OpenMM code with the backbone's topology and positions (N, CA, C; nanometers):
from openmm import Vec3, app, unit

residues = "MET THR THR ARG VAL MET LEU ILE SER PRO ALA ILE GLY THR ALA LEU ARG ALA ALA ARG PHE ASP ASP ASP ALA PRO LEU ASP GLU ALA ALA ALA ARG GLY ALA ARG ALA ALA ALA GLY ALA LEU PRO ARG ALA GLY LEU ALA VAL THR ALA PRO SER THR ARG CYS ARG GLN THR ALA GLY ALA LEU GLY LEU GLU ASP ALA GLU PRO VAL ARG GLU LEU ARG ASP LEU GLU ALA GLY ARG TRP ARG GLY ARG SER LEU GLU GLU VAL ALA ALA GLY GLU PRO GLU ALA VAL ALA ARG TRP LEU THR ASP PRO GLY SER ALA PRO HIS GLY GLY GLU SER VAL VAL ASP LEU THR ALA ARG VAL GLY ALA TRP LEU ASP GLY GLY VAL ALA ASP GLY ALA ARG VAL LEU ALA VAL ALA GLU PRO ALA VAL VAL ARG ALA ALA VAL VAL HIS ALA LEU ALA LEU PRO PRO GLN THR PHE TRP ARG LEU ASP VAL PRO PRO LEU THR LEU THR GLU LEU THR GLY ARG ALA GLY ARG TRP ASN LEU ARG CYS GLY ARG PRO LEU GLY".split()
positions = [
    Vec3(-0.8816, -1.4499, -1.9169),
    Vec3(-0.9740, -1.4343, -1.8218),
    Vec3(-0.9402, -1.3151, -1.7617),
    Vec3(-1.0101, -1.2223, -1.7264),
    Vec3(-0.9638, -1.0991, -1.6372),
    Vec3(-0.9642, -1.1479, -1.4903),
    Vec3(-0.8878, -1.0620, -1.4606),
    Vec3(-0.8208, -1.0754, -1.3112),
    Vec3(-0.8644, -0.9509, -1.2110),
    Vec3(-0.9140, -0.9233, -1.1297),
    Vec3(-0.9297, -0.8304, -1.0056),
    Vec3(-0.8888, -0.8414, -0.9027),
    Vec3(-0.7524, -0.7330, -0.9069),
    Vec3(-0.7037, -0.7077, -0.7697),
    Vec3(-0.7624, -0.5608, -0.7250),
    Vec3(-0.8124, -0.6211, -0.5797),
    Vec3(-0.8777, -0.5310, -0.5117),
    Vec3(-0.7946, -0.4851, -0.3933),
    Vec3(-0.7155, -0.3585, -0.3891),
    Vec3(-0.6312, -0.3160, -0.2890),
    Vec3(-0.7040, -0.2205, -0.1917),
    Vec3(-0.7041, -0.2655, -0.0667),
    Vec3(-0.7762, -0.1683, 0.0305),
    Vec3(-0.6477, -0.1496, 0.1386),
    Vec3(-0.6313, 0.0260, 0.1468),
    Vec3(-0.5703, 0.0652, 0.2136),
    Vec3(-0.6104, 0.0499, 0.3492),
    Vec3(-0.4903, -0.0041, 0.4849),
    Vec3(-0.5381, 0.0097, 0.5786),
    Vec3(-0.5726, 0.1115, 0.6589),
    Vec3(-0.6225, 0.1038, 0.7826),
    Vec3(-0.7036, 0.2116, 0.8855),
    Vec3(-0.5989, 0.3111, 0.9050),
    Vec3(-0.6117, 0.4142, 0.9415),
    Vec3(-0.5348, 0.5189, 0.9682),
    Vec3(-0.4481, 0.4771, 1.1094),
    Vec3(-0.3154, 0.4747, 1.1052),
    Vec3(-0.2290, 0.4079, 1.2156),
    Vec3(-0.1368, 0.5804, 1.2678),
    Vec3(-0.1128, 0.5547, 1.4228),
    Vec3(-0.0318, 0.6374, 1.4512),
    Vec3(0.0664, 0.6781, 1.3978),
    Vec3(0.1470, 0.6157, 1.2965),
    Vec3(0.2391, 0.6575, 1.2174),
    Vec3(0.2028, 0.7336, 1.1053),
    Vec3(0.1096, 0.7245, 1.0393),
    Vec3(0.0150, 0.8138, 0.9426),
    Vec3(-0.0053, 0.9244, 1.0058),
    Vec3(-0.0797, 0.9145, 1.1088),
    Vec3(-0.0972, 1.0254, 1.1759),
    Vec3(-0.0045, 1.1499, 1.2124),
    Vec3(0.0796, 1.0861, 1.2584),
    Vec3(0.2357, 1.1712, 1.2859),
    Vec3(0.3305, 1.2176, 1.1832),
    Vec3(0.2866, 1.1701, 1.0279),
    Vec3(0.3411, 1.1934, 0.9332),
    Vec3(0.4968, 1.1380, 0.9566),
    Vec3(0.4926, 1.0085, 1.0181),
    Vec3(0.6467, 0.9559, 1.0688),
    Vec3(0.6355, 0.8181, 0.9851),
    Vec3(0.7769, 0.8016, 0.9522),
    Vec3(0.7983, 0.6583, 0.8616),
    Vec3(0.7602, 0.5614, 0.9304),
    Vec3(0.7100, 0.4455, 0.8972),
    Vec3(0.6578, 0.3702, 0.9973),
    Vec3(0.7128, 0.2457, 1.0878),
    Vec3(0.6774, 0.2559, 1.1751),
    Vec3(0.7512, 0.1361, 1.2650),
    Vec3(0.6950, 0.0399, 1.3479),
    Vec3(0.5774, 0.0132, 1.2217),
    Vec3(0.5442, -0.1111, 1.2397),
    Vec3(0.4391, -0.1162, 1.4012),
    Vec3(0.3831, 0.0050, 1.4035),
    Vec3(0.2704, 0.0107, 1.5380),
    Vec3(0.1453, -0.0333, 1.5125),
    Vec3(0.1156, -0.1021, 1.6264),
    Vec3(-0.0621, -0.1322, 1.5917),
    Vec3(-0.1189, -0.0276, 1.5633),
    Vec3(-0.2584, -0.0988, 1.5532),
    Vec3(-0.4060, 0.0462, 1.4984),
    Vec3(-0.4243, 0.0727, 1.6580),
    Vec3(-0.4853, 0.2041, 1.6802),
    Vec3(-0.4904, 0.2211, 1.8109),
    Vec3(-0.6962, 0.1831, 1.7578),
    Vec3(-0.7618, 0.1930, 1.9127),
    Vec3(-0.8785, 0.1959, 1.8812),
    Vec3(-0.9678, 0.2252, 1.8039),
    Vec3(-0.9639, 0.3461, 1.7789),
    Vec3(-1.0468, 0.4600, 1.7168),
    Vec3(-1.0243, 0.3739, 1.5492),
    Vec3(-0.9067, 0.3669, 1.4969),
    Vec3(-0.8551, 0.2926, 1.4156),
    Vec3(-0.9204, 0.1543, 1.3469),
    Vec3(-0.9375, 0.0996, 1.4495),
    Vec3(-0.9918, -0.0490, 1.4496),
    Vec3(-1.1279, -0.0583, 1.4358),
    Vec3(-1.1700, 0.0347, 1.5188),
    Vec3(-1.3401, 0.0703, 1.5050),
    Vec3(-1.3959, 0.1183, 1.3588),
    Vec3(-1.3046, 0.2247, 1.3119),
    Vec3(-1.3030, 0.2317, 1.1645),
    Vec3(-1.3553, 0.1168, 1.0885),
    Vec3(-1.2260, 0.0320, 1.0822),
    Vec3(-1.2106, -0.0842, 1.0128),
    Vec3(-1.3392, -0.2079, 1.0511),
    Vec3(-1.3524, -0.1735, 1.1512),
    Vec3(-1.4837, -0.3202, 1.1805),
    Vec3(-1.6116, -0.2588, 1.1120),
    Vec3(-1.6289, -0.1110, 1.1338),
    Vec3(-1.7247, -0.0848, 1.0412),
    Vec3(-1.7537, -0.0769, 0.9440),
    Vec3(-1.6583, -0.0882, 0.8361),
    Vec3(-1.6362, -0.0876, 0.7000),
    Vec3(-1.6615, -0.2518, 0.6549),
    Vec3(-1.6395, -0.3277, 0.7681),
    Vec3(-1.6148, -0.4535, 0.7054),
    Vec3(-1.7474, -0.4939, 0.6642),
    Vec3(-1.8680, -0.5054, 0.6574),
    Vec3(-1.9705, -0.5147, 0.5671),
    Vec3(-1.9909, -0.4382, 0.3994),
    Vec3(-1.8648, -0.3788, 0.3886),
    Vec3(-1.8889, -0.3136, 0.2770),
    Vec3(-1.7440, -0.3809, 0.1877),
    Vec3(-1.6727, -0.4783, 0.1744),
    Vec3(-1.6208, -0.5323, 0.1200),
    Vec3(-1.6941, -0.6336, -0.0081),
    Vec3(-1.6263, -0.6214, -0.0997),
    Vec3(-1.6643, -0.6999, -0.2358),
    Vec3(-1.6109, -0.8357, -0.1907),
    Vec3(-1.6700, -0.9382, -0.2883),
    Vec3(-1.6348, -1.0617, -0.3083),
    Vec3(-1.5347, -1.1072, -0.3464),
    Vec3(-1.4327, -1.2072, -0.2802),
    Vec3(-1.3278, -1.2517, -0.3264),
    Vec3(-1.2730, -1.3916, -0.3134),
    Vec3(-1.2026, -1.4355, -0.4117),
    Vec3(-1.1842, -1.5634, -0.4044),
    Vec3(-1.0461, -1.5981, -0.2976),
    Vec3(-0.9583, -1.5164, -0.2646),
    Vec3(-0.8508, -1.5293, -0.2211),
    Vec3(-0.8474, -1.3390, -0.1070),
    Vec3(-0.8147, -1.3571, 0.0126),
    Vec3(-0.7529, -1.2658, 0.0840),
    Vec3(-0.6206, -1.2747, 0.1301),
    Vec3(-0.5527, -1.1745, 0.1161),
    Vec3(-0.4071, -1.1736, 0.1346),
    Vec3(-0.4238, -1.0215, 0.2099),
    Vec3(-0.2530, -1.0007, 0.3060),
    Vec3(-0.2350, -0.8617, 0.3222),
    Vec3(-0.0988, -0.8311, 0.3394),
    Vec3(-0.0891, -0.7337, 0.3520),
    Vec3(0.0727, -0.6792, 0.3644),
    Vec3(0.1239, -0.7489, 0.5209),
    Vec3(0.2173, -0.7654, 0.5451),
    Vec3(0.3048, -0.8267, 0.6639),
    Vec3(0.2888, -0.7697, 0.7762),
    Vec3(0.2921, -0.5825, 0.7467),
    Vec3(0.2740, -0.4979, 0.8738),
    Vec3(0.1563, -0.5294, 0.9721),
    Vec3(0.1901, -0.4831, 1.0786),
    Vec3(0.0948, -0.5046, 1.1835),
    Vec3(-0.0453, -0.4115, 1.1641),
    Vec3(-0.0046, -0.3025, 1.1091),
    Vec3(-0.1602, -0.2235, 1.0648),
    Vec3(-0.2180, -0.3014, 0.9768),
    Vec3(-0.1417, -0.3254, 0.8840),
    Vec3(-0.2586, -0.4334, 0.7357),
    Vec3(-0.3068, -0.5330, 0.8013),
    Vec3(-0.2218, -0.6291, 0.8975),
    Vec3(-0.2590, -0.7648, 0.9221),
    Vec3(-0.3822, -0.7214, 1.0293),
    Vec3(-0.3660, -0.6071, 1.1106),
    Vec3(-0.5049, -0.5823, 1.1775),
    Vec3(-0.6317, -0.5401, 1.1584),
    Vec3(-0.5914, -0.4201, 1.0403),
    Vec3(-0.6998, -0.3835, 0.9684),
    Vec3(-0.7877, -0.5411, 0.8733),
    Vec3(-0.6991, -0.6020, 0.8051),
    Vec3(-0.7678, -0.7449, 0.7488),
    Vec3(-0.8171, -0.7941, 0.8692),
    Vec3(-0.7916, -0.8081, 0.9883),
    Vec3(-0.8689, -0.9066, 1.0978),
    Vec3(-1.0267, -0.8316, 1.1300),
    Vec3(-0.9690, -0.6673, 1.1334),
    Vec3(-1.0965, -0.5735, 1.1758),
    Vec3(-1.2012, -0.5861, 1.0806),
    Vec3(-1.1594, -0.6148, 0.9397),
    Vec3(-1.2615, -0.6370, 0.8493),
    Vec3(-1.3103, -0.7651, 0.8054),
    Vec3(-1.2985, -0.8386, 0.9122),
    Vec3(-1.3097, -0.9976, 0.8746),
    Vec3(-1.2641, -1.0962, 0.8400),
    Vec3(-1.1092, -1.0377, 0.7600),
    Vec3(-1.0375, -1.1115, 0.6958),
    Vec3(-0.9144, -1.2053, 0.8041),
    Vec3(-0.9749, -1.2198, 0.8790),
    Vec3(-0.8676, -1.3338, 0.9837),
    Vec3(-0.7697, -1.4355, 0.9003),
    Vec3(-0.8432, -1.4838, 0.7982),
    Vec3(-0.7268, -1.5969, 0.7291),
    Vec3(-0.6582, -1.5390, 0.5987),
    Vec3(-0.6564, -1.4063, 0.5904),
    Vec3(-0.5845, -1.2918, 0.4890),
    Vec3(-0.4321, -1.3680, 0.5249),
    Vec3(-0.3616, -1.4240, 0.3908),
    Vec3(-0.2400, -1.4746, 0.4166),
    Vec3(-0.1142, -1.3429, 0.3936),
    Vec3(-0.0206, -1.3348, 0.4751),
    Vec3(0.0351, -1.2187, 0.4531),
    Vec3(0.1363, -1.2517, 0.3376),
    Vec3(0.1558, -1.1384, 0.2697),
    Vec3(0.2243, -1.1586, 0.1254),
    Vec3(0.3403, -1.0679, 0.1148),
    Vec3(0.4479, -1.1280, 0.1262),
    Vec3(0.6076, -1.0401, 0.1351),
    Vec3(0.6064, -0.9168, 0.0462),
    Vec3(0.5598, -0.9559, -0.0734),
    Vec3(0.5572, -0.8698, -0.1710),
    Vec3(0.4980, -0.7362, -0.1575),
    Vec3(0.3904, -0.7481, -0.0683),
    Vec3(0.3070, -0.6197, -0.0694),
    Vec3(0.3677, -0.5508, 0.0900),
    Vec3(0.4977, -0.5441, 0.1243),
    Vec3(0.5306, -0.5035, 0.2470),
    Vec3(0.5424, -0.3416, 0.1803),
    Vec3(0.5490, -0.2788, 0.3206),
    Vec3(0.5645, -0.1073, 0.2711),
    Vec3(0.7073, -0.0812, 0.2440),
    Vec3(0.7691, 0.0147, 0.1782),
    Vec3(0.8205, 0.0652, 0.1212),
    Vec3(0.9579, 0.0719, 0.2352),
    Vec3(1.0586, 0.0255, 0.2315),
    Vec3(1.1802, 0.0099, 0.3063),
    Vec3(1.2141, 0.1333, 0.3376),
    Vec3(1.1889, 0.2193, 0.4824),
    Vec3(1.3063, 0.3538, 0.4778),
    Vec3(1.3955, 0.3548, 0.5229),
    Vec3(1.4632, 0.2498, 0.5462),
    Vec3(1.5917, 0.2404, 0.6393),
    Vec3(1.6390, 0.2853, 0.7239),
    Vec3(1.7265, 0.3533, 0.7266),
    Vec3(1.7169, 0.4468, 0.8807),
    Vec3(1.6481, 0.5596, 0.9189),
    Vec3(1.5495, 0.6027, 0.8025),
    Vec3(1.4394, 0.6692, 0.8712),
    Vec3(1.3148, 0.6379, 0.8937),
    Vec3(1.3129, 0.5163, 0.9200),
    Vec3(1.1937, 0.4247, 0.9732),
    Vec3(1.1928, 0.4776, 1.1084),
    Vec3(1.0816, 0.4634, 1.1704),
    Vec3(1.0231, 0.5535, 1.3264),
    Vec3(1.0337, 0.7188, 1.3096),
    Vec3(1.1010, 0.7952, 1.2058),
    Vec3(1.1490, 0.9098, 1.2481),
    Vec3(0.9833, 0.9947, 1.1733),
    Vec3(0.9932, 1.1075, 1.2251),
    Vec3(0.8826, 1.1997, 1.1572),
    Vec3(0.9242, 1.2769, 1.0375),
    Vec3(0.8645, 1.2722, 0.9000),
    Vec3(0.9041, 1.3418, 0.8011),
    Vec3(0.9742, 1.4800, 0.8461),
    Vec3(0.9067, 1.5415, 0.9740),
    Vec3(0.9599, 1.6865, 0.9595),
    Vec3(1.1143, 1.6527, 1.0374),
    Vec3(1.1246, 1.5678, 1.1385),
    Vec3(1.2533, 1.5821, 1.1897),
    Vec3(1.3423, 1.5404, 1.0526),
    Vec3(1.3125, 1.4235, 0.9927),
    Vec3(1.4249, 1.3732, 0.8845),
    Vec3(1.4481, 1.5072, 0.7790),
    Vec3(1.3434, 1.5816, 0.7462),
    Vec3(1.3792, 1.6925, 0.6703),
    Vec3(1.4316, 1.8153, 0.7425),
    Vec3(1.4192, 1.8165, 0.8709),
    Vec3(1.5186, 1.9163, 0.9654),
    Vec3(1.6442, 1.8887, 0.9362),
    Vec3(1.7075, 1.7610, 0.9445),
    Vec3(1.8285, 1.7116, 0.9611),
    Vec3(1.8973, 1.6726, 0.8327),
    Vec3(1.8188, 1.6699, 0.7252),
    Vec3(1.8628, 1.5864, 0.5756),
    Vec3(1.8138, 1.6953, 0.4339),
    Vec3(1.7887, 1.7696, 0.4553),
    Vec3(1.6738, 1.8479, 0.3815),
    Vec3(1.7365, 1.8436, 0.2379),
    Vec3(1.7993, 1.7966, 0.2076),
    Vec3(1.8747, 1.7703, 0.0322),
    Vec3(1.8643, 1.6375, 0.0130),
    Vec3(1.8534, 1.5704, 0.1552),
    Vec3(1.8204, 1.4193, 0.0986),
    Vec3(1.6676, 1.3573, 0.0550),
    Vec3(1.6060, 1.4440, 0.1777),
    Vec3(1.4559, 1.4161, 0.1231),
    Vec3(1.4255, 1.5044, 0.0232),
    Vec3(1.4690, 1.5742, -0.0187),
    Vec3(1.4570, 1.6811, -0.1490),
    Vec3(1.4678, 1.5848, -0.2601),
    Vec3(1.5903, 1.5101, -0.2356),
    Vec3(1.6297, 1.4182, -0.3795),
    Vec3(1.5292, 1.2821, -0.3575),
    Vec3(1.5147, 1.2096, -0.2522),
    Vec3(1.4070, 1.1240, -0.2283),
    Vec3(1.3002, 1.1629, -0.3214),
    Vec3(1.2511, 1.3012, -0.3022),
    Vec3(1.0700, 1.3190, -0.3100),
    Vec3(1.0730, 1.3694, -0.4700),
    Vec3(1.2001, 1.3864, -0.5312),
    Vec3(1.1885, 1.4235, -0.6872),
    Vec3(1.2408, 1.3413, -0.7516),
    Vec3(1.3376, 1.2222, -0.7087),
    Vec3(1.4100, 1.1417, -0.7980),
    Vec3(1.3493, 0.9988, -0.7674),
    Vec3(1.2584, 0.9236, -0.7950),
    Vec3(1.2004, 0.8032, -0.7869),
    Vec3(1.3327, 0.6815, -0.7653),
    Vec3(1.4312, 0.6919, -0.8193),
    Vec3(1.5187, 0.6169, -0.8554),
    Vec3(1.6272, 0.6455, -0.6985),
    Vec3(1.6298, 0.7254, -0.6055),
    Vec3(1.6926, 0.7692, -0.5165),
    Vec3(1.6309, 0.6815, -0.3585),
    Vec3(1.7430, 0.6533, -0.2996),
    Vec3(1.7128, 0.5899, -0.1810),
    Vec3(1.8032, 0.6323, -0.0730),
    Vec3(1.8217, 0.7938, -0.0286),
    Vec3(1.9227, 0.8463, 0.0261),
    Vec3(1.9159, 0.7976, 0.1992),
    Vec3(1.7882, 0.7204, 0.2117),
    Vec3(1.7854, 0.6600, 0.3482),
    Vec3(1.8455, 0.4992, 0.3710),
    Vec3(1.8988, 0.4632, 0.2957),
    Vec3(1.9412, 0.3588, 0.2357),
    Vec3(1.8771, 0.2489, 0.2400),
    Vec3(1.7038, 0.2681, 0.2463),
    Vec3(1.6183, 0.1467, 0.2169),
    Vec3(1.6019, 0.1170, 0.0781),
    Vec3(1.4777, 0.1374, 0.0251),
    Vec3(1.4178, 0.0983, -0.0910),
    Vec3(1.3731, 0.2298, -0.1785),
    Vec3(1.3956, 0.2430, -0.3157),
    Vec3(1.3808, 0.3571, -0.4086),
    Vec3(1.2365, 0.3296, -0.4332),
    Vec3(1.1604, 0.4404, -0.4553),
    Vec3(1.0144, 0.4045, -0.5296),
    Vec3(1.0205, 0.3628, -0.6636),
    Vec3(1.1473, 0.3332, -0.7348),
    Vec3(1.1233, 0.2033, -0.8591),
    Vec3(1.1571, 0.0727, -0.7894),
    Vec3(1.2444, 0.0626, -0.6904),
    Vec3(1.2261, -0.0655, -0.6500),
    Vec3(1.1195, -0.1072, -0.5965),
    Vec3(1.0746, -0.0198, -0.5108),
    Vec3(0.9157, -0.0624, -0.4494),
    Vec3(0.8326, -0.0974, -0.5767),
    Vec3(0.8332, -0.0083, -0.6551),
    Vec3(0.7299, -0.0259, -0.8026),
    Vec3(0.7058, -0.1687, -0.8733),
    Vec3(0.8525, -0.1908, -0.8713),
    Vec3(0.9380, -0.3252, -0.9288),
    Vec3(0.8780, -0.4357, -0.8768),
    Vec3(0.8956, -0.4160, -0.7631),
    Vec3(0.8122, -0.5558, -0.6354),
    Vec3(0.6986, -0.5519, -0.6993),
    Vec3(0.6279, -0.4571, -0.6310),
    Vec3(0.4742, -0.4730, -0.6457),
    Vec3(0.4313, -0.4881, -0.7773),
    Vec3(0.5106, -0.4578, -0.8733),
    Vec3(0.4588, -0.5083, -1.0247),
    Vec3(0.4852, -0.6373, -1.0328),
    Vec3(0.5863, -0.6839, -1.0248),
    Vec3(0.6157, -0.8195, -1.0248),
    Vec3(0.5332, -0.9191, -0.9642),
    Vec3(0.4673, -0.8665, -0.8052),
    Vec3(0.3712, -0.9710, -0.7887),
    Vec3(0.2472, -0.9547, -0.8400),
    Vec3(0.2050, -0.8342, -0.9071),
    Vec3(0.0520, -0.8022, -0.9891),
    Vec3(0.0967, -0.8993, -1.0934),
    Vec3(0.1981, -0.8905, -1.1756),
    Vec3(0.1863, -0.9474, -1.3086),
    Vec3(0.2221, -1.1137, -1.2854),
    Vec3(0.2615, -1.1555, -1.1990),
    Vec3(0.2956, -1.2594, -1.1904),
    Vec3(0.2644, -1.3731, -1.0758),
    Vec3(0.2097, -1.3021, -0.9688),
    Vec3(0.1669, -1.3906, -0.8206),
    Vec3(0.0328, -1.3593, -0.7958),
    Vec3(-0.0078, -1.3403, -0.9115),
    Vec3(-0.2152, -1.3636, -0.9026),
    Vec3(-0.2394, -1.4205, -1.0420),
    Vec3(-0.3277, -1.5397, -0.9652),
    Vec3(-0.3678, -1.6417, -1.0722),
    Vec3(-0.4555, -1.5567, -1.1708),
    Vec3(-0.4028, -1.5686, -1.3142),
    Vec3(-0.5141, -1.5238, -1.4078),
    Vec3(-0.7084, -1.5633, -1.3517),
    Vec3(-0.7558, -1.4839, -1.3642),
    Vec3(-0.8976, -1.4847, -1.3483),
    Vec3(-0.9590, -1.4714, -1.1864),
    Vec3(-0.8371, -1.4614, -1.0997),
    Vec3(-0.8478, -1.4669, -1.0021),
    Vec3(-0.9254, -1.3484, -0.9569),
    Vec3(-0.9955, -1.3258, -0.8221),
    Vec3(-1.0632, -1.2090, -0.7500),
    Vec3(-0.9802, -1.2221, -0.6010),
    Vec3(-0.8864, -1.1003, -0.6099),
    Vec3(-0.7895, -1.1310, -0.4574),
    Vec3(-0.8553, -0.9783, -0.3948),
    Vec3(-0.8284, -0.9718, -0.2896),
    Vec3(-0.8814, -0.8758, -0.2164),
    Vec3(-0.7413, -0.8707, -0.0968),
    Vec3(-0.6739, -0.7270, -0.1219),
    Vec3(-0.5388, -0.7084, -0.0348),
    Vec3(-0.5365, -0.6283, 0.0324),
    Vec3(-0.5401, -0.6291, 0.1445),
    Vec3(-0.4822, -0.4953, 0.2285),
    Vec3(-0.3478, -0.4809, 0.2286),
    Vec3(-0.3135, -0.3465, 0.1919),
    Vec3(-0.1781, -0.3109, 0.1130),
    Vec3(-0.1600, -0.1686, 0.1817),
    Vec3(-0.0281, -0.1242, 0.1956),
    Vec3(0.0042, 0.0001, 0.2774),
    Vec3(-0.0116, 0.1289, 0.1537),
    Vec3(-0.0501, 0.2055, 0.2137),
    Vec3(-0.0746, 0.3482, 0.0571),
    Vec3(0.0212, 0.3283, -0.0479),
    Vec3(0.1568, 0.3312, -0.0143),
    Vec3(0.2753, 0.3157, -0.0705),
    Vec3(0.2965, 0.2048, -0.2028),
    Vec3(0.1996, 0.1030, -0.1096),
    Vec3(0.2284, -0.0436, -0.2299),
    Vec3(0.1019, 0.0087, -0.3041),
    Vec3(-0.0156, 0.0676, -0.2890),
    Vec3(-0.1298, 0.0714, -0.3820),
    Vec3(-0.0715, 0.1833, -0.4510),
    Vec3(0.0003, 0.2554, -0.4231),
    Vec3(0.0356, 0.3841, -0.5251),
    Vec3(0.1556, 0.3162, -0.6314),
    Vec3(0.2022, 0.2180, -0.5677),
    Vec3(0.2875, 0.1292, -0.6798),
    Vec3(0.2342, 0.0709, -0.7588),
    Vec3(0.1294, 0.0061, -0.7219),
    Vec3(0.0472, -0.0841, -0.8117),
    Vec3(-0.0021, 0.0093, -0.9178),
    Vec3(-0.0660, 0.1120, -0.9261),
    Vec3(-0.1040, 0.1655, -1.0147),
    Vec3(0.0139, 0.2491, -1.1250),
    Vec3(0.0975, 0.2790, -1.0629),
    Vec3(0.2020, 0.3268, -1.1035),
    Vec3(0.2336, 0.2070, -1.2093),
    Vec3(0.2583, 0.1093, -1.1440),
    Vec3(0.2873, -0.0022, -1.2502),
    Vec3(0.1892, -0.0761, -1.3594),
    Vec3(0.0845, -0.0497, -1.3129),
    Vec3(-0.0454, -0.1089, -1.3644),
    Vec3(-0.0264, -0.0352, -1.5047),
    Vec3(-0.0848, 0.0958, -1.4518),
    Vec3(-0.0774, 0.1809, -1.5581),
    Vec3(0.0316, 0.2380, -1.6733),
    Vec3(0.1469, 0.2029, -1.6179),
    Vec3(0.2736, 0.2164, -1.7198),
    Vec3(0.2623, 0.3807, -1.6780),
    Vec3(0.2444, 0.4163, -1.5807),
    Vec3(0.2880, 0.5719, -1.5395),
    Vec3(0.4300, 0.6295, -1.5453),
    Vec3(0.4744, 0.6993, -1.5496),
    Vec3(0.6193, 0.7804, -1.4916),
    Vec3(0.5972, 0.7688, -1.3504),
    Vec3(0.7365, 0.7101, -1.3284),
    Vec3(0.7671, 0.6843, -1.1774),
    Vec3(0.7354, 0.8287, -1.0957),
    Vec3(0.7832, 0.9267, -1.1473),
    Vec3(0.7741, 1.0463, -1.0896),
    Vec3(0.5989, 1.0717, -1.0380),
    Vec3(0.5100, 0.9963, -1.0784),
    Vec3(0.3732, 1.0129, -1.0617),
    Vec3(0.3384, 0.9477, -0.9079),
    Vec3(0.4613, 0.8901, -0.8761),
    Vec3(0.3847, 0.8021, -0.7539),
    Vec3(0.3324, 0.8963, -0.6328),
    Vec3(0.4557, 1.0197, -0.6258),
    Vec3(0.4109, 1.0674, -0.5214),
    Vec3(0.2619, 1.1729, -0.5192),
    Vec3(0.2355, 1.1697, -0.6604),
    Vec3(0.0848, 1.2592, -0.6667),
    Vec3(-0.0464, 1.1927, -0.6629),
    Vec3(-0.0059, 1.0657, -0.5930),
    Vec3(-0.1081, 0.9836, -0.5983),
    Vec3(-0.1747, 0.9812, -0.4601),
    Vec3(-0.3137, 1.0163, -0.3619),
    Vec3(-0.3307, 0.9939, -0.3018),
    Vec3(-0.3914, 0.8521, -0.2435),
    Vec3(-0.3874, 0.8052, -0.1561),
    Vec3(-0.4654, 0.6696, -0.1084),
    Vec3(-0.4774, 0.7465, 0.0326),
    Vec3(-0.6588, 0.7436, 0.0678),
    Vec3(-0.6760, 0.7460, 0.2099),
    Vec3(-0.7292, 0.6222, 0.2532),
    Vec3(-0.7083, 0.6485, 0.4065),
    Vec3(-0.7142, 0.4834, 0.4796),
    Vec3(-0.8363, 0.4585, 0.4380),
    Vec3(-0.8861, 0.2966, 0.4375),
    Vec3(-0.9676, 0.2253, 0.4058),
    Vec3(-1.0638, 0.2705, 0.2646),
    Vec3(-1.0109, 0.2757, 0.1972),
    Vec3(-1.0130, 0.3267, 0.0603),
    Vec3(-0.9917, 0.1839, -0.0104),
    Vec3(-1.0818, 0.1702, -0.1443),
    Vec3(-1.0730, 0.0451, -0.2293),
    Vec3(-1.0070, 0.0816, -0.3715),
    Vec3(-0.9157, 0.0346, -0.4177),
    Vec3(-0.8525, 0.0820, -0.5362),
    Vec3(-0.8610, -0.0531, -0.6126),
    Vec3(-0.9449, -0.0906, -0.7116),
    Vec3(-0.9333, -0.2130, -0.8249),
    Vec3(-0.8544, -0.1747, -0.9523),
    Vec3(-0.8176, -0.2916, -0.9854),
    Vec3(-0.7014, -0.3058, -1.1112),
    Vec3(-0.7955, -0.4368, -1.1501),
    Vec3(-0.8248, -0.4450, -1.3001),
    Vec3(-0.8915, -0.5302, -1.3564),
    Vec3(-0.8073, -0.5919, -1.4644),
    Vec3(-0.8109, -0.6792, -1.5068),
    Vec3(-0.7096, -0.7173, -1.6421),
    Vec3(-0.6397, -0.8345, -1.6368),
    Vec3(-0.4912, -0.8075, -1.6751),
    Vec3(-0.4029, -0.9184, -1.6441),
    Vec3(-0.2843, -0.8448, -1.6815),
    Vec3(-0.1686, -0.9256, -1.6965),
    Vec3(-0.0387, -0.8598, -1.6584),
    Vec3(-0.0503, -0.7852, -1.7917),
    Vec3(0.0162, -0.6803, -1.8108),
    Vec3(0.0423, -0.5930, -1.9069),
    Vec3(-0.0497, -0.5167, -1.9798),
    Vec3(-0.2060, -0.5347, -1.9181),
    Vec3(-0.3048, -0.4666, -1.9824),
    Vec3(-0.3915, -0.4251, -1.8352),
    Vec3(-0.4030, -0.3213, -1.7561),
    Vec3(-0.4730, -0.3218, -1.6285),
    Vec3(-0.5690, -0.2095, -1.6421),
    Vec3(-0.6743, -0.2015, -1.6142),
    Vec3(-0.7982, -0.1020, -1.6098),
    Vec3(-0.7750, -0.0430, -1.4414),
    Vec3(-0.8095, 0.0843, -1.4252),
    Vec3(-0.8306, 0.1094, -1.2657),
    Vec3(-0.9534, 0.1863, -1.2387),
    Vec3(-0.9914, 0.1485, -1.0967),
    Vec3(-1.1037, 0.2075, -1.0542),
    Vec3(-1.0388, 0.2561, -0.8949),
    Vec3(-1.0499, 0.3637, -0.8793),
    Vec3(-0.9794, 0.4039, -0.7795),
    Vec3(-1.0333, 0.5071, -0.6807),
    Vec3(-1.0234, 0.4638, -0.5480),
    Vec3(-1.0584, 0.5744, -0.4289),
    Vec3(-1.1819, 0.5445, -0.3636),
    Vec3(-1.2534, 0.4028, -0.3997),
    Vec3(-1.3976, 0.3801, -0.3528),
    Vec3(-1.3743, 0.3515, -0.1844),
    Vec3(-1.4360, 0.4718, -0.1182),
    Vec3(-1.4843, 0.4560, 0.0458),
    Vec3(-1.5311, 0.3181, 0.0680),
    Vec3(-1.4766, 0.2200, 0.2023),
    Vec3(-1.5386, 0.1331, 0.2181),
    Vec3(-1.6656, 0.1264, 0.2840),
    Vec3(-1.7344, 0.2567, 0.3731),
    Vec3(-1.7912, 0.2954, 0.4844),
    Vec3(-1.9110, 0.3579, 0.4343),
] * unit.nanometer
topology = app.Topology()
chain = topology.addChain("A")
for resn in residues:
    res = topology.addResidue(resn, chain)
    for name in ("N", "CA", "C"):
        topology.addAtom(name, app.Element.getBySymbol(name[0]), res)
């Protein structure tokens, strides 16, 4: 039976605007307004879930998914000691570490999670945490959406950084564990 997992990237938050590693800041009013405007464009689903971050939970609420269940496996990439700092700041202080992190998907110089680990975590949820035949709507961080695509299409982990996931877009995966098809980047508004 075909499963449909519809991943919605959250509204843009202050961390993304500032190119800062997420610090779980709430949505500002402009971002919440954008999410509310997109609420009528959501596809049907039998189950709504969300990443546990404030930004994803607030986006889900603004989209009318107040009952979306937080799913720990959909949390953002753990940035360790870089959390809350801007990419520019980290790159100025640790240029070799940033270069390694952006080129070696198995690297985690920040002491957090590597891209490979993130992809494995999200892939395990995608292949085992979603019931066969389900229609799941999930509000998830852009890194989680990228990891899901990398896993679902068995792409090399190096492609993770080459996938763009704009705010408030829908990425659809249909199929089942081991055999997924992709429809990406449909705007919600």
